[in-house]
N, C-alpha and C positions, 0 to 999 in steps of 0.2 A: 551354430547360435552366436546370439552376436549375448552382447553382455550390457547393463542396462546404456553404461558412458558412452559406445561404441551407439547402440539405441539414443541417442539421446543427442549426439552432436549429424549423425545423419536428417535428425528432425530438423536444427536445425539451419543445418548444413543446408537444407532446399526450401526456406519460408524468406517471404518478401517479406520487408517492414510494411506495417497497412498505410494505410496513404494518411495526408495532415488531414485536418481542419481551423477553423475556426471557432472556435467555441466562448460564446458570454461568460464571465466570472462568473456571475449568480451560478450558472451550469458546471462552474470547470469538474467542482473538487472530485475527485478520483477518478481524475480527465488522467494521464499519463503525458507531461510538459514534453516538444519534440522544439522549444528554442529557449536563449537562456533568456535569467530574464535582469536586469539589471538597475541600476536606481535612476532617476530621469531626471533628479537634483538631490543634494545636501538631507542626508538625516540623518539627526531633524535639520531639518531648512533651514533652522533660526539660535537662537541660544535659546531654551529653554524648559521656563522654569518649572522645577519638582516638586516643588511643598507650599504651602497656603502658607506667606508670610510679605513680608516688609523687606521688599530691591533695596538697595542704599551700596554705596563707593565702603569697601571695607578699610581701606588706609584710615578713610575717617574713624572707626575702632578702634583697628591699632594703634591712634595717636592718641585714644585716651576719654573720645566720645561719647557720649551713653543712652542721649538722649537724642532721641529724630523728631525731623519736623516731617505729615503724611501731604503731600502732595496731590493724588491725587489716588482712584484709586480703580486696577485693569484687572477687568477678567481674561479670562482663556478667547475669541477668539477677536480681542480690541488691536482695532492697532493699536503702535507699545507706544508709550507715553515716553519724552523725555526731561532727562532728574536733570532740578535747578539745579543750579550754579552755587549754591548755597552748601557748605562742604558736611551742614545736618541731617540735609532735603530725602528725603523718602519713599519711595509708594509705596502706597502697599496693593502688595498681590496674587496668583490666585498658581492654584496650580498645571500647568501645558501653558500658559501663558508666554509672549515674546518678556525676552529678560530689556527691561525699558535704556536705554543711549542712557552713558554717563552711569549705570549700575554696574556693579563686575560680583552681587550674591544678595542672597536671600539668606534672610534671618526670621526662621517658622514663627506663628504665633506664641509653640506655648514657652517657647523661649523670650518675651516681651512681657511688656506688663502698658496698657494702656493707656491713656492720659485723659487729656479732658477733650477728646474725638479729634481731637491736631496735634496730637503727642505724642506718640508713645517712648518708652526707654527697656532697652537692652539688657534683662533678666540675668541671660540665660552663662553658662561659658564665654565667653566673648573668642574667645584664642581658635575656637572651632569654630568660628566666622569668618576662615580666608577670601580671599575670591574665589568663586567660582566652587564659595559653595553654595547646595542645591541647585543649582546651572545644571542640566545638558547642553553642551558645545553641539554646536552648527560642524554638520562635520563628521560629528566622534562614533558614532555607526554603522556608517558608508560615506563620502564620495563620489559625488555626482556622478554616473560611466560606472560605475562597480558592478561588478559582476556579484547577480546573491546566491543566485538558483539556478542550478543548470541544466540543463538540458537533459531530459530523461527520467523523471521521476513522476511517484502516483500524487498527485496532489490531493493535501489533507487545509487541515483551517490553516496552520504555521504557511506553507508556500501560498497559499493566500489572499494572508494579510500580508507578504509582501510583495505580491499581482497589484491589492484596494491598493497599498502606499505607492505603487510607483508610479498611480495612472492608468495601468492595464485593465480594460473595462474586454475587456476582449485577449482570450486565449490559442495562442495555439496550441494545440496537444493529438494523440492521436485520432481513428479513425476506431472508435467505437466498429469492431466486427460482430457480426449480422450470425448468432452462431444457433447450428440446427442441433438438437438431441435428439436420433433416434432409437426405442429399444424395440431391437423385434420376435421376433416370432409369433407362436399361434397359441402359448400355453399360458398367456399374457392378458392381462384385464384391467380395465382403468378402477382409478381407487373407489371408486361413488356406486361403480356395478354388482351385479350381482357378482361373486365368486362361487363357479363350479371343485367341486372337490379335485375334477385334474387342474385345475389350475390356480395359479398366482398374479397374485396384485403389480401389478407395474409400478417400485419403487426406485431401481435405478434412475431413470428418466427426468425424477422428479426430484432427486441425491445430485446431479451434475448435475443438475439447473440451478439450484438454491448456489453448490457450489460455486458457482461463476461469477452469477448472481453478488455472494458478499466478495467473493476475489473483485469485482470494477468494470465485471462485462456484463450488459445492462437489456442488449438484444440477444434471448436466449427463448428459444423454440421447440417445442415438442413432439415428437412424431410414432408412433406407429406402424414396426411394417412386419405384415405377417412374412407362415411361409410360403408365399406363392410368388413363385415370376416373376407372374404377369403386373401384379401389381411392387410389387420389389424395382423392376422395371422402370414403372411411370412416375412412381413418387421417390426412385431416387437422381430425376435426371431432374427435377421440382429440386429436389431440394441442392442439390450438386450446383442445380442453376443458379440458384435465388438466393445460400448462403455466404457468407466470408471464410468460414470451417463449419466440418461436419464433423459430430462425433459416431457413431454408431455401438454399442451394445451386445453383445449374440452375434449369434450367425457367421462368424470367422474360422470358428474349428475345420475340423474334415470330415463333420456327419454328412449326413443320407441328407439330411436341408438348410444346411448350411447354401448359399443360395450368393452368400454375397460374396466371400471371391470370384464370382463368375459371372457375376453383374456386376461388378468392382472394372474393369479390368474390360468388358465387356463395352465401356461406354466410356474409355480413353481416362480411368486413371489408373494412372501409374505406381505398378508396387513398391514402393522402394529397402523397405522389410516385412516380414513378415515374423513371429516368434521370435522374444529372448530370451537369453537363460537366467529367470527369476523367478523368484514363487514368493506372494500372486501376479499372478501373471501374462504366465507364457505364448500364450496365443495373440496377443497382438500388432498389429498392422497396422502397418503408418503405410501412403500412396497423396500419387499428387494429382487431380485435375488436370486438365487440358488447361482452364481455365488459372491455373492455377492457387485452387482448392485445396490443399490440409482436408483430410480426411484418415481421420482415426479411428480406430475400430478396436472398439475393447470390450474385453474380456460382457460372457453373460456376468457373472459371477457377482452377484454386488458389490463385494470387498475387493476383489481383483478388480472391479471397472476403476471405483473410487481413489479406490490408493495408484491407480497411470494416473487418473483427471490429476495426480494431484504430483507425480513423479516427469508426468513427459507433458499435457494439454496446458497447467496454467506454465511452469515454465517459457514451450511455448512460444504459449499467447503474450507474457509479458519481452518476452525477446523482440517477437513481430512489432509491439508496441511500441516499443525503447527504451525500455528500460534494461538492456542486455542481461546475462548468467548472475542471477543468486547464486552465491557460492551456502551450502549446508553447515546450521550451523551444528556447532561438535559436544555432546555429549559423553558421559558416563553412565555404562550398563548400571545399574545395582543389584543385576543380580545375575550369573552365570546365563549360556545360552547352548543350549547342544544341535546342531543341523547337520545334515549329513548328506546330504543332496547336495555337488556341484553344480549349485546355482544360486545366485545371489538372496538373500529371505531379507520380502520388506518385514520388519517388524512390529505388531506400535504397541503404542508405550505411553508409557504416565510419569510428565515432568514431576520434581520433586526436587529441595534448595538441597544437597549432604549442609554436614556443619563447615565449611570450609568453602559455601555455598558457589559450586559449583550445581551443575540440573544433572541430574539422577533419573536415567530413565525404566524404569524399573517394568518387564516384556506384558504384554499382557494380551497371554496367547489365544484367541478364538477359538469355536468349537468345528468352526469349518468354511471355506470364503464366499457361504450363502448366508454367515452368520454377518446380520449388521448390526442385529445389536451386540458382539461382540466389542464394535467401537465405539459402544458411547463410554464414557467411561473417560477414551484415551483423550493425549491429547497429540500424537501426528505419530513418524514411522520413522524405526530405523535401520535404516539401509547396511547390513552384514554381506560384504562380500567375499564371495564363491573360491574356494580353494580352503579355506578354514574352516573346522568340522565345530572346533569346542570356543566358548567366546568368554573369556573368565568376564566374573564382577571386577570396574572398575579397569573395564579394556574402552578406549574412545573409540566411539561411531559418529559417523554423521546421520542427523535426523533431521525430518523436514516437519513440518506441523501444520492438519488438516489449518484448512477456509474456513 
């Protein structure tokens, strides 16, 4: 049986990158950037004043002058003035304005005393006001043509700010995939429907959809397949034909009513693997349709389904979007763990900070893999490798956060 690492590699090896599309800047937050962002001009594009005050010549101050004649007032957004030829000339200036030609220093208001309205006297520590004081020099952040944001990042407010400052009204991003989330089983009823003693409410598809939305994948639809072969045949054909990614929950084990594996094969979905040496989530199934639609058949138990989504599906979607493969963080077990089966163990944990600022992972062993409530209050899960049965407190282990 495959290890988790082997299963992950098989999934990534079979995925094709999602298509690119152009997206208006106003709608690009959360999308994955597919082209580099470069400065279209020097940043800042001019010598920018960083304090309200008076622009003047630093050399005049250094020569002993303290009283200056105010020639004009310049606000941000105004065309710059030119400082007069007289040594004692100054221009009242506002934050964000262009430094006037001829000036090389700004003395802030709080270090001056206003005279009759036409003059001001520098009263602060003159030695502080050398050339370049309170001036953000042109190109000191980035030069024109310089690469600022590399392709392959999910766009946050930081990258959006760069794009806006550099004139990118439209960004090339990964196409947001259409994802079908399918709950299977006759025992399932919708949340609002009456529920009989032998039935359970649908939770897997709601949980998976909510997680996918939170992860930045905004086109997710839910479906329900009953354990009726004819219905499965018709609905499965529809979701494989219409969606870019298909997630099935339940119906992939070896029971008499687990019709999905046979129906997937009948519809030309090539099985890449079935079964991973892990707990929870051992029955995990993955395949590719004839039109290269990845199909993930997740176990029906809620915790298994939710864990496999985070361990395999979300990394796969990120990879196809152009984000690459992110290595999990390492955390320290806060308590010893014993796990004897020869399987990898995905153990929910709560994180806290240790005395040396290390991340401590406290195990939160749930009742069963059907207990979604056992995940409440946890931050993610650690992956304990097969082959060892004892994991002492202090062991470094890889951690993956819930979305």
